[in-house]
C-alpha positions in Angstrom: -85.5 -36.3 26.6 -87.4 -33.7 24.8 -85.9 -30.9 22.6 -86.9 -28.4 25.3 -84.8 -30.2 27.9 -81.8 -30.4 25.5 -81.7 -26.7 24.8 -79.4 -24.8 27.2 -81.0 -22.2 29.4 -80.2 -18.5 29.3 -78.0 -18.8 32.4 -76.1 -21.7 30.9 -75.5 -19.6 27.7 -74.1 -16.7 29.7 -71.8 -19.1 31.7 -70.5 -20.7 28.5 -69.9 -17.2 26.9 -68.0 -16.0 29.9 -65.9 -19.2 30.0 -65.1 -18.9 26.3 -64.2 -15.2 26.8 -61.9 -16.0 29.7 -60.2 -18.8 27.8 -59.7 -16.5 24.8 -58.2 -13.8 27.0 -55.9 -16.3 28.7 -54.8 -17.6 25.4 -54.1 -14.1 24.2 -52.1 -13.3 27.3 -50.1 -16.5 26.8 -49.4 -15.6 23.2 -48.3 -12.1 24.2 -45.9 -13.4 26.9 -44.5 -16.0 24.4 -44.0 -13.2 21.8 -42.3 -11.0 24.3 -40.0 -13.8 25.4 -39.1 -14.5 21.8 -38.5 -10.8 21.1 -35.9 -10.6 23.9 -33.4 -12.3 21.6 -34.1 -10.0 18.7 -33.9 -6.3 18.0 -35.6 -3.9 15.7 -34.1 -2.9 12.3 -34.6 0.4 10.5 -36.6 0.0 7.3 -34.6 2.5 5.3 -30.9 2.2 6.4 -31.2 -1.4 7.7 -29.2 -0.7 10.9 -30.2 -2.6 14.0 -31.3 -1.0 17.2 -27.9 -1.6 18.8 -26.2 0.7 16.3 -28.9 3.2 15.4 -30.5 3.7 18.8 -34.2 3.4 19.7 -36.6 3.0 16.8 -39.9 4.9 16.0 -42.8 2.4 15.3 -44.7 3.1 12.1 -47.9 1.6 10.8 -47.6 -1.7 9.0 -44.8 -3.1 11.2 -42.2 -0.6 10.0 -39.5 0.8 12.2 -37.4 3.9 11.5 -34.3 5.2 13.3 -34.2 8.8 14.4 -31.6 9.7 11.7 -33.9 8.5 8.8 -36.9 10.1 10.5 -35.0 13.4 10.6 -34.1 13.1 6.9 -37.8 12.5 6.1 -38.8 15.6 8.0 -36.0 17.6 6.2 -37.3 16.4 2.9 -40.8 17.5 3.8 -39.6 20.9 4.9 -37.7 21.4 1.7 -40.2 20.0 -0.8 -43.5 20.7 0.9 -45.8 17.8 1.2 -44.4 15.9 -1.9 -43.8 12.6 -0.1 -42.4 11.1 -3.2 -39.2 13.1 -2.6 -38.4 11.1 0.5 -35.8 8.5 -0.6 -36.6 4.9 0.1 -39.8 5.7 1.9 -42.2 2.8 1.4 -44.7 3.1 -1.3 -44.3 6.9 -1.5 -42.5 7.1 -4.8 -44.1 4.1 -6.6 -46.5 4.1 -9.5 -49.7 2.9 -7.9 -51.1 1.8 -11.3 -48.5 -1.0 -11.7 -49.0 -3.9 -9.3 -45.5 -5.2 -10.0 -44.0 -2.3 -8.0 -45.4 -3.8 -4.9 -43.6 -7.1 -5.5 -40.1 -5.4 -5.7 -37.9 -7.0 -3.0 -36.3 -3.7 -2.1 -39.7 -2.2 -1.3 -41.2 -5.2 0.5 -41.8 -4.9 4.2 -40.3 -7.9 6.0 -42.8 -10.0 8.0 -40.3 -10.1 10.9 -38.1 -7.1 10.9 -35.7 -8.1 13.6 -32.3 -9.8 13.8 -30.8 -11.9 16.5 -28.6 -10.2 19.0 -25.1 -11.4 19.8 -25.0 -12.7 23.3 -21.8 -11.4 24.9 -21.1 -11.7 28.5 -19.7 -8.5 30.1 -16.0 -8.7 30.6 -14.7 -7.9 34.0 -11.2 -6.6 34.5 -8.8 -7.1 37.4 -5.6 -5.3 38.3 -3.7 -8.2 36.7 -5.4 -7.7 33.4 -4.2 -4.1 33.0 -1.3 -4.0 30.4 1.9 -2.4 31.8 3.3 0.7 30.0 6.2 -1.2 28.5 3.7 -3.8 27.1 1.6 -1.1 25.5 4.8 0.6 24.0 6.0 -2.8 22.7 2.8 -3.3 20.8 3.0 0.3 19.4 6.5 -0.3 18.3 5.3 -3.1 16.0 3.3 -0.5 14.0 4.9 2.9 14.6 8.5 3.6 14.0 10.3 6.3 16.0 8.6 8.9 18.3 9.9 7.1 21.4 9.0 9.9 23.8 5.4 10.2 22.5 4.8 6.5 22.7 6.2 6.4 26.2 3.9 9.3 27.3 0.8 7.7 25.7 1.6 4.3 27.2 1.8 5.7 30.7 -1.4 7.8 30.2 -3.4 4.8 29.0 -2.0 2.6 31.8 -3.2 5.1 34.4 -6.5 5.5 32.5 -7.1 1.7 32.8 -6.4 1.8 36.6 -8.6 4.9 37.0 -11.4 3.1 35.2 -11.0 0.1 37.4 -10.6 1.9 40.7 -13.4 4.4 40.0 -16.0 1.8 40.9 -17.6 2.6 44.4 -17.0 -1.0 45.5 -13.2 -0.7 44.9 -12.6 2.7 46.5 -10.7 1.9 49.6 -10.1 5.5 50.7 -11.1 9.0 49.8 -8.2 9.5 47.3 -9.5 10.3 43.8 -7.2 9.7 40.9 -7.4 12.6 38.5 -6.9 12.2 34.8 -4.1 13.9 32.8 -5.2 14.9 29.4 -2.5 15.1 26.6 -1.6 17.6 23.9 0.3 16.2 21.0 2.3 18.7 18.9 4.1 17.7 15.7 4.4 18.5 12.0 2.1 17.0 9.4 2.8 13.4 8.6 4.8 12.7 11.9 2.3 10.1 13.1 -0.1 11.8 15.5 -3.3 10.4 14.1 -1.8 7.1 13.1 -0.5 6.6 16.6 -3.9 7.0 18.1 -5.6 4.9 15.5 -3.1 2.1 16.2 -3.8 2.5 19.9 -7.5 2.1 19.1 -6.8 -1.3 17.6 -4.7 -2.5 20.5 -7.0 -1.3 23.4 -10.2 -2.8 24.7 -11.7 0.6 25.7 -13.9 2.6 23.4 -12.1 5.3 21.5 -13.6 8.0 19.3 -11.7 10.2 16.9 -13.2 13.7 16.3 -12.1 16.5 14.0 -11.9 20.0 15.5 -12.3 21.7 12.1 -16.0 20.9 12.1 -16.8 22.2 15.6 -18.5 25.5 16.0 -20.0 27.4 18.9 -23.5 26.3 20.0 -26.2 27.8 17.8 -24.2 28.0 14.6 -24.0 25.7 11.6 -21.7 22.8 12.2 -21.2 20.2 14.8 -21.6 21.2 18.4 -19.3 20.1 21.3 -21.6 17.3 22.4 -21.1 15.6 19.1 -17.6 14.6 20.2 -19.1 12.6 23.1 -21.8 11.2 20.8 -19.2 9.5 18.8 -17.7 7.9 21.9 -21.1 6.8 23.0 -21.7 5.2 19.5 -18.2 3.5 19.7 -19.3 2.0 23.1 -22.5 0.5 21.7 -24.6 3.2 23.4 -23.4 1.9 26.7 -23.1 5.0 28.9 -21.1 3.2 31.6 -18.6 1.9 29.1 -18.4 5.3 27.3 -17.6 7.1 30.5 -14.3 5.1 30.7 -13.3 5.7 27.1 -10.7 7.8 25.2 -11.5 10.8 22.9 -8.9 12.0 20.4 -9.6 15.5 19.0 -7.5 16.0 15.9 -6.6 19.3 14.2 -6.9 21.1 17.4 -4.6 23.9 16.1 -7.4 24.9 13.7 -9.5 26.3 16.7 -6.7 28.7 17.7 -7.8 32.3 18.3 -8.0 34.1 15.0 -5.7 37.1 14.8 -6.7 40.5 13.4 -10.4 39.8 13.1 -13.4 41.9 14.3 -16.0 39.2 13.7 -17.2 36.8 16.3 -14.8 33.8 16.4 -17.4 31.0 16.4 -14.9 28.4 15.2 -11.9 29.4 17.1 -11.7 30.8 20.6 -15.4 30.1 21.3 -14.8 26.4 20.6 -11.9 26.3 23.0 -14.2 27.8 25.7 -16.9 25.3 25.0 -14.4 22.4 25.3 -13.4 23.5 28.8 -16.3 21.7 30.4 -15.6 18.5 28.6 -11.8 18.5 29.4 -12.4 19.4 33.1 -15.2 16.9 33.6 -18.9 17.6 33.6 -22.3 15.9 33.1 -23.8 16.6 29.7 -26.7 15.3 27.7 -26.0 13.8 24.3 -28.3 12.4 21.6 -28.3 8.6 21.3 -27.9 7.2 17.8 -27.8 10.6 16.2 -25.7 13.8 16.0 -28.8 16.1 15.9 -30.9 17.1 18.9 -34.6 17.2 18.5 -37.7 16.3 20.3 -37.8 12.7 18.9 -34.1 11.8 19.6 -33.5 10.1 23.0 -30.9 11.7 25.2 -28.4 10.1 27.5 -26.5 11.7 30.4 -22.7 11.2 30.2 -20.2 12.1 32.9 -16.8 13.1 31.3 -14.8 13.0 34.6 -13.1 9.7 33.6 -12.9 10.2 29.9 -9.3 10.7 28.7 -8.8 13.4 26.1 -5.9 13.4 23.7 -5.6 16.5 21.5 -3.3 16.7 18.5 -2.4 19.3 15.9 0.4 20.3 13.5 0.6 23.9 14.8 2.3 25.4 11.7 4.8 28.2 12.3 5.1 27.2 16.0 8.8 26.5 15.5 9.3 30.2 14.5 7.6 31.3 17.7 9.9 29.0 19.8 12.9 30.2 17.8 12.1 33.9 18.5 11.7 33.2 22.2 15.1 31.4 22.4 16.9 34.1 20.4 15.8 36.8 22.9 18.7 35.9 25.2 21.7 38.1 25.4 24.1 37.8 22.4 27.0 39.2 24.4 29.1 38.0 27.3 29.9 34.5 28.6 26.3 33.2 28.4 25.7 34.5 24.9 24.4 32.3 22.1 24.7 32.8 18.3 21.6 34.1 16.6 21.6 31.2 14.1 22.0 28.6 16.9 18.5 27.4 16.5 18.1 27.8 12.7 18.9 24.2 12.0 17.7 22.6 15.2 15.5 19.6 14.2 14.3 19.1 17.8 13.0 22.6 18.3 9.5 21.4 19.1 10.7 19.6 22.1 11.4 23.0 23.7 7.8 24.2 23.4 6.2 25.9 26.4 2.7 27.1 27.3 3.7 30.7 26.4 4.5 29.6 22.8 1.1 28.0 22.5 -0.6 31.0 23.9 1.1 33.2 21.4 0.0 30.8 18.7 -3.7 31.4 19.7 -4.6 28.9 22.4 -6.3 30.3 25.5 -4.6 29.7 28.9 -7.7 28.0 30.3 -7.6 25.4 27.5 -3.9 24.7 28.0 -4.3 24.4 31.7 -6.6 21.4 31.2 -4.0 19.7 29.0 -1.1 19.3 31.5 0.9 16.9 29.5 2.5 18.3 26.3 4.4 15.9 24.0 6.2 16.9 20.9 6.6 14.6 17.9 9.7 15.1 15.9 9.8 15.5 12.1 10.9 12.4 10.3 14.4 12.2 8.8 15.7 9.9 6.0 16.5 7.1 8.3 13.1 6.9 9.9 11.4 7.3 6.5 13.2 4.3 5.2 12.3 2.3 8.3 8.7 3.3 7.9 8.7 1.7 4.4 9.8 -1.7 5.5 9.7 -2.4 9.3 6.1 -1.9 10.6 3.7 -4.8 10.4 1.5 -2.6 8.2 4.3 -1.1 6.2 3.4 0.4 2.8 5.7 -2.0 0.9 4.2 -5.0 2.7 0.8 -3.9 1.5 1.8 -3.9 -2.1 3.7 -7.2 -1.7 0.5 -8.7 -0.4 -1.6 -7.3 -3.3 0.7 -8.9 -5.9 1.0 -12.1 -3.8 -2.7 -12.7 -4.7 -1.5 -12.8 -8.3 1.3 -15.2 -7.3 3.9 -12.6 -8.1 6.8 -11.7 -5.7 7.5 -8.0 -5.4 11.0 -6.7 -4.3 12.7 -3.3 -4.0 16.5 -2.9 -4.3 18.3 -0.6 -1.8 18.9 2.2 -4.4 15.1 2.3 -5.2 14.3 2.7 -1.5 16.8 5.6 -1.2 15.2 7.3 -4.2 11.7 7.0 -2.7 12.9 8.5 0.6 14.7 11.4 -1.1 11.6 12.3 -3.1 9.4 12.1 0.0 11.6 14.5 1.9 11.2 17.0 -0.9 7.4 17.1 -0.5 7.7 18.0 3.2 4.5 16.2 4.1 6.0 13.5 6.3 5.1 9.8 5.9 2.0 10.7 3.8 4.4 11.5 0.9 5.6 7.9 0.8 2.2 6.5 -0.3 1.7 9.3 -2.8 5.0 8.4 -4.5 4.3 4.7 -4.4 0.9 5.1 -5.8 2.4 7.0 -8.8 5.0 4.5 -10.0 3.1 1.4 -8.9 0.2 2.2 -11.1 1.7 0.7 -14.3 3.0 -2.3 -12.3 -0.4 -3.2 -10.9 -2.0 -2.7 -14.3 0.5 -4.7 -16.5 1.6 -7.6 -14.3 -1.8 -9.4 -14.1 -1.8 -9.5 -18.0 0.9 -12.2 -18.1 0.5 -15.3 -15.9 4.1 -16.4 -16.5 5.6 -13.5 -14.5 6.9 -14.8 -11.2 8.8 -11.9 -9.7 9.3 -8.1 -10.2 12.2 -6.1 -8.9 11.7 -2.3 -8.6 15.0 -0.6 -9.5 16.1 3.0 -9.3 16.4 3.5 -13.1 12.7 2.5 -13.4 11.8 5.1 -10.8 13.9 7.7 -12.5 12.2 6.8 -15.8 15.5 5.7 -17.3 14.6 2.0 -17.6 12.2 -0.7 -16.6 11.7 -3.0 -13.7 13.5 -6.3 -13.5 11.1 -9.1 -14.3 11.7 -12.8 -13.7 9.6 -15.4 -15.4 8.4 -18.6 -13.8 9.9 -22.1 -14.3 9.3 -24.1 -17.5 6.3 -25.8 -15.9 3.2 -24.2 -17.3 1.2 -22.1 -14.9 -2.6 -22.3 -15.1 -4.5 -19.1 -15.9 -5.6 -17.2 -12.8 -9.2 -17.3 -12.0 -11.1 -14.3 -10.8 -12.0 -14.2 -7.1 
């Protein structure tokens, strides 16, 4: 066969070229499909804050295989607006604040771009609830009793509200609606002095429940258009607590603390952007409406994805100390006639410790809450101030009692901590003087336990410490017991 016969013709070359091109395209498609299948089990991670996509929301793709969350992207834009085009002012931005003359800077591990910037997702099957899985009110209250002492009426009201909320969430599905009866929600207003357990009660509830719960502070809320958090940020926190799952967030619970701080300001001519205006803006959330909230961020901009959330089935619990509300209630009760058979003494309510239990909507309106806002909070529960007996029980009885926390801290040093009865009485007496409720207990314990926590680890032979009243009154020292004769090895640092 001659060389001329061995050489492929022009047509054969074109056919071979087309075949190779098709094989290359097919191989490329197979690689893309394989890469997409592998990426299903992984999620993007922000280069700056290192948060995964499930926590930070959708990512912005940058050149070089870098992903940025919308929060970090917004911070980068803010830095550019404040400092002009000086990109070196952007914190942690890759290669923007490095000395390009030094090659070693590119080898720094904190500035290196990962080859594969994704982490594996946790595979969790969605949990389905039935009517038998809903905890009864007495079960919820029993679990609250383990952590919260006293406030029986408040725990009972919250237990029933949460129980009904579970059923409302379960029966709100279209497949389970047997008739046209719609179960409406009953939002709750908690009134009580500072330190009576309002916030702690809801935080404890968050640990016990399996529904998403968000705690927001009303002091940072302002009317839309002014500096501060807008009303939608309250729902954004709930959406983040639900893992950006809109359906799960629509069955959650929102606790708005310090709601008394948005009362209508008295004797002011300026626009009340953080008082009555916030109450009016909250009306649409409490009643139930469809709003758009940013996903993974508290700021609205063109680059932040938005999600539509329906607040019809979200349970709202509002709490506040409402200072001087007792005086308003007392004035209302003392307006009754002071003569005749139905008369009452003027000082009959001066020493009434359960005066908050007699609160009415008229008292709250006089305090500064608008009637439309109160109408959307049909359940009002009053928490009573703590007396000496309850303060002493708070020290010792709950699972997370303050004394048990210190006992556990010293147990790591193999030291037993004890308090005698007289010392507990002294702590309670001093806490009652501060008039800040249960918060005063920790403040007092932190004060006199400082020396104990500092000195005890010095001597490994100390086996037990008894806190006495003379030590608290600074008339003596604590009672210390040494270990047995057997030598104790020195403690090693953890």
